All heavy atoms as an XYZ file, in Angstrom:
702
protein
N      81.222    133.699    176.613
C      81.154    132.786    175.477
C      80.420    133.435    174.301
O      80.867    133.326    173.167
C      80.451    131.502    175.933
C      80.288    130.496    174.854
S      81.900    129.821    174.414
C      81.434    128.686    173.200
N      79.302    134.056    174.614
C      78.517    134.706    173.559
C      79.292    135.855    172.922
O      79.233    136.049    171.709
C      77.189    135.208    174.126
C      76.248    135.887    173.122
C      75.860    134.914    172.032
C      75.031    136.425    173.829
N      80.064    136.575    173.723
C      80.841    137.691    173.175
C      81.944    137.189    172.245
O      82.270    137.841    171.256
C      81.424    138.535    174.300
O      82.317    137.759    175.075
N      82.520    136.035    172.516
C      83.548    135.464    171.644
C      82.955    135.061    170.303
O      83.556    135.292    169.240
C      84.204    134.272    172.324
N      81.770    134.493    170.303
C      81.104    134.095    169.057
C      80.756    135.333    168.243
O      80.960    135.382    167.026
C      79.848    133.245    169.360
C      79.051    132.997    168.100
C      80.242    131.935    170.016
N      80.232    136.359    168.896
C      79.904    137.597    168.193
C      81.153    138.262    167.624
O      81.132    138.818    166.529
C      79.167    138.562    169.129
C      77.737    138.175    169.488
C      77.171    139.145    170.503
C      76.861    138.123    168.258
N      82.260    138.199    168.362
C      83.517    138.764    167.884
C      83.990    138.050    166.620
O      84.415    138.686    165.659
C      84.580    138.671    168.980
C      85.935    139.159    168.537
C      86.200    140.516    168.431
C      86.947    138.257    168.220
C      87.441    140.965    168.012
C      88.178    138.692    167.806
C      88.428    140.042    167.700
O      89.641    140.486    167.287
N      83.925    136.727    166.600
C      84.351    135.952    165.432
C      83.466    136.267    164.233
O      83.952    136.453    163.112
C      84.343    134.441    165.753
C      84.536    133.613    164.503
C      85.395    134.126    166.790
N      82.166    136.357    164.437
C      81.240    136.669    163.338
C      81.494    138.076    162.813
O      81.548    138.303    161.605
C      79.782    136.482    163.796
C      79.489    135.005    164.054
C      78.818    137.044    162.758
C      78.137    134.741    164.670
N      81.674    139.024    163.715
C      81.927    140.401    163.309
C      83.254    140.514    162.569
O      83.355    141.215    161.556
C      81.917    141.318    164.533
C      82.098    142.797    164.261
C      80.918    143.325    163.449
C      82.237    143.561    165.555
N      84.285    139.829    163.032
C      85.586    139.845    162.377
C      85.496    139.269    160.962
O      86.054    139.828    160.013
C      86.596    139.064    163.214
C      87.987    139.104    162.664
C      88.750    140.256    162.757
C      88.529    137.978    162.056
C      90.034    140.287    162.247
C      89.803    138.007    161.543
C      90.569    139.173    161.635
N      84.787    138.162    160.791
C      84.622    137.561    159.470
C      83.833    138.483    158.542
O      84.146    138.602    157.350
C      83.924    136.209    159.598
N      82.823    139.149    159.065
C      82.021    140.066    158.263
C      82.850    141.261    157.802
O      82.787    141.662    156.627
C      80.808    140.539    159.070
C      79.836    141.457    158.350
C      79.196    140.740    157.184
C      78.786    141.960    159.314
N      83.660    141.820    158.680
C      84.513    142.956    158.307
C      85.542    142.549    157.265
O      85.793    143.276    156.298
C      85.199    143.535    159.572
C      84.166    144.237    160.442
C      86.317    144.493    159.194
C      84.695    144.671    161.788
N      86.127    141.374    157.407
C      87.104    140.901    156.429
C      86.459    140.693    155.062
O      87.046    141.021    154.024
C      87.748    139.607    156.929
C      88.908    139.178    156.091
C      89.697    138.063    156.685
N      88.842    137.104    157.386
C      89.237    135.919    157.784
N      90.475    135.535    157.557
N      88.433    135.103    158.416
N      85.247    140.176    155.020
C      84.542    139.971    153.755
C      84.228    141.302    153.079
O      84.401    141.449    151.861
C      83.238    139.184    154.002
O      83.550    137.953    154.658
C      82.518    138.897    152.702
N      83.798    142.290    153.832
C      83.487    143.605    153.263
C      84.742    144.261    152.705
O      84.718    144.860    151.632
C      82.806    144.495    154.326
C      82.722    145.936    153.866
C      81.431    143.963    154.654
N      85.864    144.142    153.399
C      87.115    144.722    152.901
C      87.569    144.071    151.612
O      88.091    144.726    150.725
C      88.202    144.611    153.955
C      88.039    145.599    155.058
C      89.215    145.577    155.989
N      89.027    146.547    157.054
C      89.754    146.599    158.136
N      90.741    145.729    158.307
N      89.534    147.509    159.059
N      87.401    142.772    151.485
C      87.757    142.082    150.237
C      86.878    142.549    149.094
O      87.340    142.707    147.974
C      87.615    140.572    150.403
C      88.755    139.933    151.084
C      88.637    138.430    151.015
N      89.510    137.805    151.984
C      89.274    136.659    152.565
N      88.178    135.995    152.282
N      90.120    136.160    153.424
N      85.612    142.758    149.357
C      84.696    143.215    148.308
C      85.056    144.624    147.856
O      84.927    144.954    146.684
C      83.256    143.161    148.804
C      82.733    141.752    148.983
S      81.142    141.661    149.801
C      80.146    142.738    148.835
N      85.531    145.471    148.753
C      85.894    146.831    148.398
C      87.181    146.873    147.596
O      87.325    147.696    146.706
C      86.052    147.683    149.654
C      84.745    147.981    150.339
C      84.952    148.749    151.636
O      86.068    148.866    152.132
N      83.867    149.251    152.182
N      88.136    146.005    147.879
C      89.419    146.044    147.178
C      89.369    145.352    145.831
O      90.201    145.628    144.979
C      90.523    145.399    148.027
O      90.164    144.055    148.330
C      90.746    146.185    149.303
N      88.427    144.452    145.602
C      88.343    143.788    144.305
C      87.610    144.698    143.333
O      86.412    144.867    143.397
C      87.636    142.437    144.423
O      86.303    142.627    144.813
N      88.371    145.307    142.439
C      87.821    146.258    141.479
C      87.640    145.559    140.134
O      88.538    144.857    139.669
C      88.771    147.440    141.332
C      88.250    148.525    140.464
C      89.225    149.685    140.427
C      88.714    150.753    139.508
N      89.668    151.857    139.390
N      86.504    145.742    139.525
C      86.279    145.141    138.221
C      87.045    145.926    137.175
O      87.158    147.149    137.246
C      84.777    145.148    137.871
O      84.313    146.492    137.884
C      83.991    144.319    138.854
N      87.575    145.236    136.217
C      88.308    145.868    135.129
C      87.374    146.114    133.970
O      86.440    145.364    133.736
C      89.463    144.991    134.688
C      90.535    144.871    135.721
C      91.678    144.109    135.157
N      92.782    144.092    136.115
C      93.894    143.464    135.903
N      94.073    142.789    134.799
N      94.846    143.495    136.797
N      87.672    147.137    133.217
C      86.867    147.459    132.049
C      87.182    146.541    130.879
O      88.017    145.626    130.966
N      86.534    146.790    129.781
C      86.696    145.984    128.573
C      88.106    146.107    128.011
O      88.621    145.183    127.393
C      85.657    146.433    127.538
C      85.562    145.658    126.247
C      85.092    144.240    126.514
C      84.628    146.345    125.283
N      88.752    147.232    128.227
C      90.072    147.485    127.645
C      91.140    146.497    128.120
O      92.108    146.251    127.412
C      90.524    148.905    127.963
S      89.527    150.172    127.181
N      90.995    145.938    129.295
C      92.034    145.049    129.817
C      92.175    143.780    129.000
O      93.205    143.121    129.058
C      91.761    144.702    131.276
O      90.560    143.981    131.381
N      91.168    143.405    128.212
C      91.219    142.199    127.384
C      91.339    142.502    125.895
O      91.200    141.617    125.069
C      89.975    141.347    127.623
C      89.837    140.862    129.046
C      90.988    139.966    129.447
O      91.474    139.158    128.677
N      91.449    140.130    130.679
N      91.591    143.767    125.529
C      91.640    144.170    124.123
C      93.064    144.106    123.583
O      94.036    144.300    124.311
C      91.087    145.592    123.982
S      90.968    146.144    122.258
N      93.203    143.861    122.286
C      94.517    143.817    121.648
C      95.132    145.202    121.497
O      96.341    145.328    121.353
C      94.410    143.171    120.265
O      94.060    141.823    120.390
N      94.331    146.240    121.496
C      94.823    147.591    121.263
C      95.137    148.352    122.545
O      95.313    149.558    122.526
C      93.797    148.388    120.458
C      93.540    147.826    119.098
C      92.294    147.345    118.765
C      94.544    147.762    118.143
C      92.053    146.822    117.524
C      94.312    147.230    116.895
C      93.061    146.757    116.583
N      95.218    147.676    123.673
C      95.427    148.363    124.940
C      96.913    148.451    125.279
O      97.706    147.585    124.926
C      94.671    147.666    126.088
C      95.311    146.348    126.461
C      94.578    148.570    127.295
N      97.265    149.553    125.930
C      98.579    149.706    126.561
C      98.287    150.070    128.002
O      97.756    151.138    128.287
C      99.394    150.806    125.883
C     100.667    151.098    126.611
N     101.766    150.279    126.517
C     101.000    152.096    127.453
C     102.726    150.785    127.279
N     102.287    151.881    127.853
N      98.572    149.147    128.929
C      98.248    149.353    130.338
C      99.533    149.568    131.123
O     100.523    148.878    130.906
C      97.494    148.153    130.916
C      96.241    147.852    130.204
S      94.691    147.750    131.063
C      94.876    147.953    132.720
N      99.468    150.524    132.040
C     100.564    150.750    132.972
C     100.022    150.526    134.374
O      99.010    151.115    134.745
C     101.102    152.170    132.834
C     101.718    152.439    131.487
C     102.149    153.885    131.337
O     101.747    154.743    132.106
N     102.953    154.132    130.334
N     100.689    149.665    135.125
C     100.262    149.334    136.476
C     101.171    150.026    137.476
O     102.384    149.855    137.434
C     100.302    147.815    136.697
C      99.388    147.061    135.774
C      99.861    146.487    134.611
C      98.041    146.933    136.071
C      99.016    145.804    133.766
C      97.188    146.239    135.230
C      97.685    145.681    134.084
O      96.853    145.001    133.238
N     100.584    150.796    138.369
C     101.358    151.515    139.370
C     101.566    150.696    140.634
O     100.931    149.661    140.847
N     102.442    151.171    141.480
C     102.786    150.468    142.710
C     101.640    150.466    143.717
O     101.489    149.538    144.481
C     104.016    151.118    143.362
C     105.274    150.950    142.553
S     105.835    149.258    142.509
C     106.461    149.094    144.158
N     100.832    151.500    143.751
C      99.778    151.624    144.755
C      98.396    151.292    144.199
O      97.393    151.775    144.701
C      99.793    153.030    145.327
C     101.043    153.305    146.106
C     100.985    154.617    146.823
N     102.175    154.794    147.632
C     103.181    155.579    147.308
N     103.137    156.256    146.185
N     104.218    155.678    148.104
N      98.344    150.501    143.155
C      97.060    150.068    142.620
C      96.458    150.995    141.589
O      95.346    150.770    141.134
N      97.169    152.036    141.194
C      96.667    152.934    140.168
C      97.086    152.420    138.793
O      98.224    152.003    138.608
C      97.215    154.352    140.365
C      96.784    154.951    141.653
N      95.495    155.365    141.888
C      97.473    155.202    142.792
C      95.412    155.852    143.105
N      96.602    155.754    143.694
N      96.164    152.450    137.849
C      96.437    151.988    136.496
C      96.249    153.133    135.516
O      95.366    153.966    135.689
C      95.503    150.855    136.096
C      95.694    149.629    136.947
O      96.726    149.453    137.563
N      94.699    148.772    136.983
N      97.066    153.147    134.472
C      96.896    154.082    133.368
C      96.592    153.249    132.128
O      97.317    152.304    131.807
C      98.145    154.921    133.159
N      95.503    153.579    131.424
C      95.062    152.809    130.273
C      95.142    153.700    129.041
O      94.673    154.839    129.047
C      93.612    152.304    130.467
C      93.166    151.492    129.265
C      93.501    151.492    131.730
N      95.723    153.155    127.955
C      95.838    153.874    126.702
C      95.344    152.985    125.571
O      95.601    151.791    125.556
C      97.290    154.273    126.427
C      97.869    155.163    127.481
C      98.546    154.632    128.561
C      97.720    156.530    127.400
C      99.080    155.442    129.537
C      98.245    157.358    128.370
C      98.925    156.812    129.438
N      94.639    153.570    124.604
C      94.147    152.843    123.433
C      95.067    153.149    122.268
O      95.338    154.319    121.973
C      92.719    153.264    123.105
S      92.028    152.370    121.692
N      95.550    152.112    121.585
C      96.470    152.303    120.463
C      95.823    151.975    119.131
O      96.529    151.738    118.157
C      97.725    151.430    120.655
O      97.336    150.057    120.696
C      98.458    151.794    121.923
N      94.496    151.999    119.052
C      93.821    151.707    117.793
C      94.089    152.833    116.801
O      94.039    154.005    117.143
C      92.305    151.560    118.001
C      91.563    151.251    116.739
C      91.565    149.981    116.213
C      90.880    152.245    116.069
C      90.897    149.682    115.056
C      90.197    151.969    114.900
C      90.210    150.687    114.395
N      94.381    152.495    115.563
C      94.631    153.493    114.522
C      96.009    154.112    114.609
O      96.216    155.213    114.111
N      96.961    153.441    115.236
C      98.348    153.891    115.361
C      98.471    155.217    116.096
O      99.404    155.969    115.891
C      99.016    153.968    113.991
N      97.503    155.538    116.944
C      97.540    156.737    117.777
C      97.332    156.297    119.216
O      96.469    155.477    119.494
C      96.429    157.727    117.359
C      96.425    158.938    118.268
C      96.585    158.138    115.915
N      98.125    156.822    120.120
C      97.986    156.480    121.531
C      97.085    157.517    122.197
O      97.415    158.693    122.251
C      99.364    156.439    122.225
C      99.203    156.116    123.692
C     100.264    155.429    121.548
N      95.917    157.047    122.668
C      94.952    157.940    123.322
C      94.717    157.463    124.744
O      94.468    156.280    124.967
C      93.619    157.915    122.563
C      93.712    158.437    121.152
C      92.350    158.374    120.478
N      91.771    157.044    120.453
C      91.985    156.135    119.508
N      92.786    156.411    118.503
N      91.401    154.968    119.550
N      94.771    158.368    125.730
C      94.467    157.956    127.104
C      92.979    157.667    127.269
O      92.134    158.334    126.685
C      94.894    159.155    127.947
C      94.899    160.306    127.012
C      95.170    159.758    125.641
N      92.658    156.641    128.033
C      91.274    156.270    128.322
C      91.002    156.668    129.765
O      91.637    156.164    130.682
C      91.051    154.755    128.111
C      89.633    154.365    128.456
C      91.381    154.373    126.674
N      90.058    157.556    129.982
C      89.797    158.107    131.303
C      88.728    157.344    132.077
O      88.595    157.529    133.274
C      89.370    159.576    131.180
C      90.392    160.443    130.489
C      91.680    160.582    131.261
O      91.680    160.511    132.480
N      92.776    160.750    130.562
N      87.941    156.487    131.406
C      86.827    155.810    132.056
C      86.986    154.300    131.920
O      87.761    153.825    131.089
C      85.473    156.248    131.446
C      85.435    155.911    129.952
C      85.229    157.719    131.666
C      84.092    156.162    129.297
N      86.249    153.550    132.720
C      86.185    152.099    132.547
C      85.210    151.816    131.410
O      84.024    152.120    131.505
C      85.711    151.412    133.828
C      86.757    151.464    134.913
O      87.953    151.542    134.572
O      86.378    151.432    136.087
N      85.704    151.232    130.331
C      84.914    151.036    129.117
C      84.057    149.789    129.249
O      84.536    148.722    129.623
C      85.844    150.930    127.889
C      85.057    150.658    126.634
C      86.668    152.198    127.757
N      82.772    149.935    128.927
C      81.849    148.805    128.954
C      81.621    148.248    127.550
O      81.463    147.056    127.358
C      80.510    149.238    129.555
C      79.540    148.091    129.729
S      78.039    148.587    130.555
C      77.144    149.337    129.225
N      81.643    149.110    126.513
C      81.424    148.701    125.131
C      82.320    149.543    124.236
O      82.473    150.743    124.464
C      79.955    148.893    124.741
C      79.682    148.562    123.296
C      79.614    147.243    122.875
C      79.527    149.560    122.354
C      79.396    146.940    121.540
C      79.300    149.258    121.027
C      79.233    147.949    120.624
O      79.021    147.651    119.313
N      82.909    148.926    123.209
C      83.798    149.646    122.294
C      83.619    149.087    120.895
O      83.588    147.863    120.700
C      85.245    149.495    122.746
S      86.421    150.345    121.693
N      83.512    149.958    119.898
C      83.320    149.509    118.513
C      84.598    148.942    117.910
O      84.542    148.191    116.951
C      82.827    150.667    117.629
O      83.765    151.740    117.706
C      81.458    151.138    118.071
N      85.764    149.279    118.451
C      87.041    148.822    117.910
C      87.663    147.695    118.731
O      88.836    147.403    118.595
C      88.028    149.995    117.847
C      87.484    151.129    117.011
O      86.886    150.848    115.967
O      87.648    152.291    117.420
N      86.876    147.057    119.592
C      87.380    146.015    120.480
C      87.779    144.773    119.693
O      87.025    144.286    118.844
C      86.315    145.656    121.517
C      86.677    144.477    122.380
C      87.590    144.614    123.417
C      86.108    143.234    122.166
C      87.923    143.541    124.216
C      86.438    142.159    122.954
C      87.343    142.326    123.976
O      87.683    141.256    124.760
N      88.975    144.269    119.958
C      89.457    143.014    119.384
C      89.964    142.162    120.547
O      90.883    142.560    121.256
C      90.594    143.249    118.368
C      91.141    141.928    117.863
C      90.118    144.101    117.221
N      89.338    140.999    120.737
C      89.698    140.137    121.863
C      91.130    139.645    121.714
O      91.510    139.121    120.666
C      88.728    138.963    121.928
C      88.931    138.116    123.169
O      89.707    138.511    124.057
O      88.295    137.054    123.247
N      91.902    139.830    122.748
C      93.302    139.437    122.742
C      93.471    137.915    122.717
O      94.481    137.400    122.272
C      93.939    140.039    123.981
C      95.236    139.530    124.377
C      95.677    140.121    125.669
N      95.585    141.564    125.638
C      96.265    142.372    126.403
N      97.061    141.882    127.291
N      96.121    143.661    126.327
N      92.456    137.178    123.150
C      92.551    135.727    123.225
C      92.298    135.000    121.914
O      92.613    133.830    121.779
N      91.725    135.664    120.918
C      91.453    135.010    119.648
C      92.691    135.062    118.758
O      93.446    136.032    118.794
C      90.280    135.676    118.908
O      90.600    137.041    118.668
C      89.005    135.575    119.710
N      92.908    134.031    117.947
C      94.074    134.053    117.057
C      93.908    135.127    115.990
O      92.799    135.426    115.551
C      94.095    132.651    116.439
C      92.738    132.102    116.653
C      92.152    132.796    117.843
N      95.024    135.715    115.596
C      94.960    136.775    114.587
C      94.621    136.185    113.222
O      94.955    135.050    112.908
C      96.284    137.525    114.527
O      97.320    136.631    114.176
N      93.966    136.997    112.413
C      93.537    136.572    111.084
C      94.683    136.771    110.114
O      95.263    137.850    110.041
C      92.334    137.403    110.661
C      91.699    136.977    109.381
C      90.464    137.789    109.130
N      90.752    139.202    109.187
C      90.298    140.087    108.320
N      89.506    139.715    107.355
N      90.613    141.356    108.437
N      95.038    135.747    109.375
C      96.112    135.836    108.391
C      95.528    136.246    107.048
O      94.622    135.600    106.525
C      96.848    134.510    108.261
C      97.559    134.024    109.525
C      98.178    132.658    109.288
C      98.625    135.016    109.922
N      96.072    137.305    106.484
C      95.607    137.813    105.200
C      96.780    137.749    104.235
O      97.883    138.192    104.552
C      95.107    139.274    105.334
C      94.671    139.800    103.998
C      93.988    139.348    106.340
N      96.539    137.202    103.040
C      97.592    137.084    102.050
C      97.716    138.417    101.310
O      96.744    138.953    100.786
C      97.273    135.956    101.065
C      98.381    135.691    100.080
C      98.075    134.484     99.221
O      97.019    133.888     99.338
N      98.994    134.130     98.366
N      98.922    138.944    101.304
C      99.188    140.215    100.648
C     100.217    139.986     99.554
O     101.217    139.307     99.745
C      99.726    141.246    101.662
C      98.696    141.474    102.758
C     100.081    142.551    100.981
C      99.174    142.352    103.873
N      99.985    140.561     98.378
C     100.946    140.461     97.285
C     100.568    139.376     96.296
O      99.452    138.857     96.284
N     101.533    139.064     95.437
C     101.304    138.074     94.390
C     101.866    136.733     94.814
O     102.849    136.661     95.537
C     101.980    138.514     93.088
C     101.453    139.821     92.570
C     102.148    140.995     92.777
C     100.243    139.873     91.907
C     101.665    142.198     92.308
C      99.739    141.063     91.440
C     100.457    142.239     91.633
N     101.243    135.680     94.324
C     101.753    134.346     94.594
C     102.196    133.733     93.268
O     101.635    134.021     92.206
C     100.697    133.446     95.225
O      99.581    133.337     94.342
C     100.243    134.011     96.554
N     103.193    132.931     93.338
C     103.654    132.237     92.126
C     103.140    130.820     92.173
O     103.169    130.163     93.203
C     105.186    132.245     92.060
O     105.702    131.620     93.218
C     105.717    133.674     91.957
N     102.689    130.374     91.028
C     102.204    128.999     90.936
C     103.285    128.198     90.207
O     103.921    128.689     89.280
C     100.901    128.947     90.155
C      99.784    129.695     90.878
C      98.502    129.633     90.062
O      98.451    129.124     88.966
N      97.448    130.185     90.652
N     103.487    126.978     90.637
C     104.507    126.165     89.956
C     104.101    125.905     88.507
O     102.926    125.782     88.166
C     104.544    124.872     90.772
C     103.271    124.853     91.563
C     102.832    126.273     91.712
N     105.085    125.849     87.638
C     104.852    125.628     86.201
C     104.338    124.217     85.997
O     104.773    123.261     86.635
C     106.127    125.857     85.420
N     103.375    124.094     85.100
C     102.817    122.771     84.794
C     103.799    121.991     83.967
O     104.374    122.498     83.020
C     101.496    122.937     84.049
N     104.029    120.757     84.327
C     104.965    119.910     83.583
C     104.253    119.324     82.370
O     103.130    118.903     82.430
C     105.500    118.810     84.489
C     106.322    119.352     85.621
C     106.880    118.236     86.480
O     106.976    117.101     85.992
O     107.206    118.508     87.625
N     104.959    119.325     81.268
C     104.379    118.823     80.014
C     104.674    117.373     79.818
O     105.544    116.773     80.244
C     104.897    119.627     78.834
């Protein structure tokens, strides 16, 4: 009886450790608007930064970036060019 209880506890502990090892934290780039991510079949990811219209490979998990733009925020609308105003009626 005692061996069955120890087996169940040991099995649960091993399963918990394996889950902790497979859950990998993602870097800051995964939530950025300038990211190009490629996901491989075996869990390998390729990350590229497209800030400044240049595609650069990112070799590390980024913790802080000066060019970070959150993908979840709405884009800022900027008026470009001239606007016409309606003519005032006399």
